ZAVO-83846 format. One record per residue (C-alpha): residue number from 1; x, y, z. Coordinates in steps of 0.02 Angstrom, whole numbers. Layout:
BEGIN
(r NUM,(X,Y,Z)) ...
//
This chain:
BEGIN
(r 1,(2028,1174,2617)) (r 2,(1991,1121,2439)) (r 3,(2074,969,2362)) (r 4,(2048,919,2182)) (r 5,(2103,750,2118)) (r 6,(2080,668,1950)) (r 7,(1923,580,2015)) (r 8,(1848,695,2144)) (r 9,(1834,867,2223)) (r 10,(1846,874,2413)) (r 11,(1798,1015,2531)) (r 12,(1871,995,2706)) (r 13,(1800,1092,2853)) (r 14,(1837,1091,3038)) (r 15,(1706,997,3138)) (r 16,(1608,1098,3265)) (r 17,(1529,936,3327)) (r 18,(1685,835,3364)) (r 19,(1854,900,3425)) (r 20,(2000,829,3327)) (r 21,(1892,786,3178)) (r 22,(1855,859,3008)) (r 23,(1704,856,2895)) (r 24,(1749,800,2720)) (r 25,(1626,841,2582)) (r 26,(1646,769,2408)) (r 27,(1564,751,2240)) (r 28,(1603,564,2231)) (r 29,(1535,435,2351)) (r 30,(1655,305,2280)) (r 31,(1808,410,2321)) (r 32,(1748,442,2499)) (r 33,(1719,255,2517)) (r 34,(1893,219,2451)) (r 35,(1980,340,2570)) (r 36,(1864,329,2722)) (r 37,(1784,158,2701)) (r 38,(1755,127,2886)) (r 39,(1660,290,2911)) (r 40,(1477,326,2881)) (r 41,(1451,422,2719)) (r 42,(1297,533,2717)) (r 43,(1204,599,2566)) (r 44,(1174,787,2586)) (r 45,(1085,833,2426)) (r 46,(1205,979,2399)) (r 47,(1234,998,2212)) (r 48,(1421,1034,2226)) (r 49,(1467,913,2366)) (r 50,(1325,788,2387)) (r 51,(1418,668,2503)) (r 52,(1504,695,2670)) (r 53,(1594,599,2804)) (r 54,(1667,639,2976)) (r 55,(1845,580,3005)) (r 56,(1976,606,3139)) (r 57,(2124,711,3085)) (r 58,(2239,559,3087)) (r 59,(2124,463,2969)) (r 60,(2117,618,2857)) (r 61,(2308,631,2860)) (r 62,(2320,449,2805)) (r 63,(2201,483,2661)) (r 64,(2307,633,2608)) (r 65,(2461,523,2604)) (r 66,(2370,402,2487)) (r 67,(2315,547,2376)) (r 68,(2494,611,2363)) (r 69,(2559,438,2320)) (r 70,(2434,430,2176)) (r 71,(2496,591,2094)) (r 72,(2545,554,1915)) (r 73,(2636,686,1814)) (r 74,(2665,588,1654)) (r 75,(2528,689,1567)) (r 76,(2576,854,1648)) (r 77,(2586,1000,1525)) (r 78,(2674,1146,1608)) (r 79,(2648,1257,1455)) (r 80,(2458,1262,1483)) (r 81,(2481,1325,1662)) (r 82,(2598,1468,1621)) (r 83,(2511,1632,1583)) (r 84,(2597,1782,1509)) 
//
């Protein structure tokens, strides 16, 4: 799953290592820290998603709720999204 916010791009993958967990990769260490502060953030060196963290699905769901609450549409321009 890909999630793009104003501050960060996230790539979420199922975890083969831990059942009930996901691997969250991101291009911003600060945003991972903000959403998953209690978890260990690793530097991967990947150019697109250089940081990653393991989180249980419940912790990930809580982070998604925070992301949705931060959605701001005051600058939303529908005209630029419509293609003819």
